[in-house]
C-alpha positions as CSV (number, residue, x, y, z in Angstrom):
1,M,0.3,-0.3,-0.1
2,S,1.3,2.9,-0.9
3,N,1.8,6.2,1.6
4,S,-1.3,8.5,-0.2
5,A,-3.3,5.1,0.0
6,T,-2.4,5.1,3.7
7,K,-3.2,8.6,4.3
8,E,-6.3,8.4,2.6
9,Y,-7.4,5.4,4.6
10,L,-6.2,6.5,7.7
11,L,-8.6,9.5,7.4
12,E,-11.2,7.2,6.6
13,I,-10.6,5.2,9.6
14,R,-10.2,8.1,11.8
15,K,-14.1,9.4,10.8
16,R,-15.0,6.3,11.9
17,Y,-13.3,5.2,14.9
18,F,-14.2,8.6,17.0
19,F,-18.0,8.0,16.5
20,S,-18.0,4.4,17.8
21,S,-18.3,2.0,20.9
22,K,-15.2,0.5,22.3
23,Q,-16.2,-2.8,21.0
24,E,-16.3,-1.2,17.3
25,K,-13.0,0.6,18.0
26,A,-11.2,-3.1,18.9
27,H,-12.7,-4.2,15.4
28,I,-11.5,-1.1,13.4
29,L,-8.0,-1.2,15.1
30,D,-8.0,-4.7,14.1
31,E,-8.8,-3.9,10.4
32,F,-6.4,-1.3,10.3
33,C,-3.3,-3.6,11.6
34,S,-4.0,-6.0,9.1
35,V,-4.4,-4.0,5.9
36,C,-1.6,-1.1,6.5
37,N,0.5,-4.0,8.8
38,F,1.2,-1.5,11.6
39,N,1.6,-2.4,15.1
40,R,-1.4,-1.9,17.4
41,K,0.2,0.5,19.3
42,Y,1.2,2.7,16.2
43,A,-1.7,2.4,14.7
44,I,-3.5,3.9,17.8
45,R,-1.4,7.0,17.8
46,L,-1.5,7.9,14.4
47,I,-5.3,7.8,14.7
48,R,-5.3,9.8,17.6
49,K,-3.1,12.0,16.4
50,K,-4.4,15.3,15.5
51,E,-4.3,16.5,11.9
52,T,-1.1,19.0,11.9
53,I,-1.8,21.8,9.4
54,I,1.0,23.0,7.2
55,K,1.8,26.4,6.5
56,S,3.1,27.7,4.0
57,K,6.8,29.1,3.9
58,R,7.1,33.0,4.1
59,K,8.2,34.6,0.8
60,G,9.1,37.6,1.5
61,R,9.8,40.8,0.1
62,P,10.4,40.3,-3.9
63,K,14.1,40.8,-5.2
64,K,14.2,43.6,-6.5
65,Y,17.8,44.4,-6.7
66,Y,18.6,41.5,-9.2
67,S,18.1,43.0,-12.2
68,Q,20.7,41.8,-15.0
69,S,21.5,45.5,-16.0
70,L,21.7,46.6,-12.2
71,L,24.0,43.9,-11.6
72,D,26.5,44.3,-14.9
73,F,26.8,47.8,-13.4
74,L,27.8,47.2,-9.9
75,K,30.1,44.5,-11.4
76,H,31.9,47.1,-13.8
77,L,31.6,49.9,-11.1
78,W,33.3,47.6,-8.4
79,V,36.3,46.0,-10.3
80,L,37.0,50.1,-12.2
81,T,37.1,51.4,-8.2
82,N,39.7,48.5,-7.6
83,L,37.2,46.7,-5.8
84,A,36.5,49.0,-3.3
85,C,34.4,48.5,-0.3
86,S,30.9,48.9,-0.5
87,K,30.4,52.0,1.6
88,R,33.1,53.6,-0.8
89,L,31.0,52.4,-3.7
90,K,28.0,53.8,-2.8
91,T,29.0,57.5,-2.4
92,A,30.5,56.4,-5.9
93,I,27.5,55.2,-7.4
94,P,26.1,58.6,-8.2
95,L,29.2,60.2,-9.5
96,W,29.5,57.5,-11.9
97,L,25.8,57.5,-13.2
98,P,25.6,60.2,-15.9
99,Y,28.3,58.5,-17.4
100,Y,27.4,54.8,-17.7
101,N,25.0,55.1,-20.0
102,L,27.0,57.2,-22.5
103,H,29.7,54.6,-22.9
104,G,28.8,51.4,-25.5
105,N,25.2,49.2,-25.1
106,N,25.7,49.8,-21.3
107,Q,21.6,51.1,-20.6
108,L,20.2,51.7,-17.0
109,T,16.0,52.3,-16.8
110,P,14.9,55.0,-15.0
111,G,13.9,52.7,-12.0
112,D,17.3,51.0,-11.6
113,I,18.3,54.7,-11.5
114,K,16.4,55.4,-8.7
115,L,17.0,51.8,-7.3
116,L,20.9,52.7,-7.5
117,E,20.1,55.8,-5.7
118,K,18.6,53.8,-2.7
119,I,20.7,50.6,-2.0
120,S,22.6,50.0,1.0
121,P,25.9,49.2,0.9
122,R,25.1,45.4,2.5
123,T,23.1,44.9,-0.3
124,I,25.9,45.5,-2.2
125,D,27.6,43.4,-0.2
126,R,24.8,40.6,-0.9
127,L,25.4,41.4,-4.5
128,L,28.7,41.2,-5.0
129,H,29.3,38.3,-2.4
130,L,29.9,35.4,-5.4
131,L,32.1,37.9,-7.5
132,K,34.6,38.5,-4.7
133,S,36.7,35.4,-4.6
134,R,37.2,35.9,-8.8
135,Y,39.0,39.3,-8.6
136,K,42.3,40.6,-6.9
137,K,43.1,43.8,-6.3
138,F,45.7,45.5,-8.4
139,G,48.5,47.8,-6.7
140,L,49.4,49.0,-3.4
141,S,47.5,49.2,-0.8
142,M,47.6,52.4,1.7
143,T,48.4,50.7,4.9
144,N,51.6,48.9,5.7
145,T,52.5,45.2,7.0
146,T,53.7,44.5,9.9
147,S,56.8,43.7,8.5
148,T,57.3,46.9,7.0
149,L,56.5,48.8,9.6
150,F,59.1,46.7,12.1
151,N,61.9,47.5,9.6
152,I,61.0,51.3,10.2
153,I,61.1,51.0,13.9
154,L,64.6,49.2,13.8
155,V,65.6,52.1,11.2
156,T,64.7,54.9,13.2
157,F,66.3,53.0,16.8
158,Y,69.6,52.3,15.2
159,Y,70.1,55.4,12.9
160,G,68.2,58.2,14.7
161,A,64.9,60.3,13.6
162,A,67.2,62.1,11.0
163,R,66.8,58.8,8.5
164,I,63.6,57.0,8.8
165,G,63.1,53.7,6.5
166,K,64.6,51.3,4.6
């Protein structure tokens, strides 16, 4: 007996079971156990179990930032700004928007432009998350490594303040 057939049979048995006497319940249980090959205690639990209503999953808000043109713009801008962090990218968007539509077949709709003006840095991070492992920064960063700072301190200690650096 398939699962769906067992469930249908269980629903029919339940209707009969609750409106019957004690002796009839025993016969109904025997019948149910023999048809479905269930243990008697398990059959009792199934029959007496309340029907659970399966709640549908909450769908959430619609994904408004996933248009392909918007993702292409963010990727293009992110790469051109040397993989800037999302906070800096957010401030660069209004500066780059007027020039983006002028070059090639890059077209942003007015709706996309409004979304880009309102986008948060965290949303930019979410959209660029999959791209971050594919790209690496080019050039030097503005921060020094620990070994470079250690060399500067040692040179300063040995040669005095007149000569700083390597």
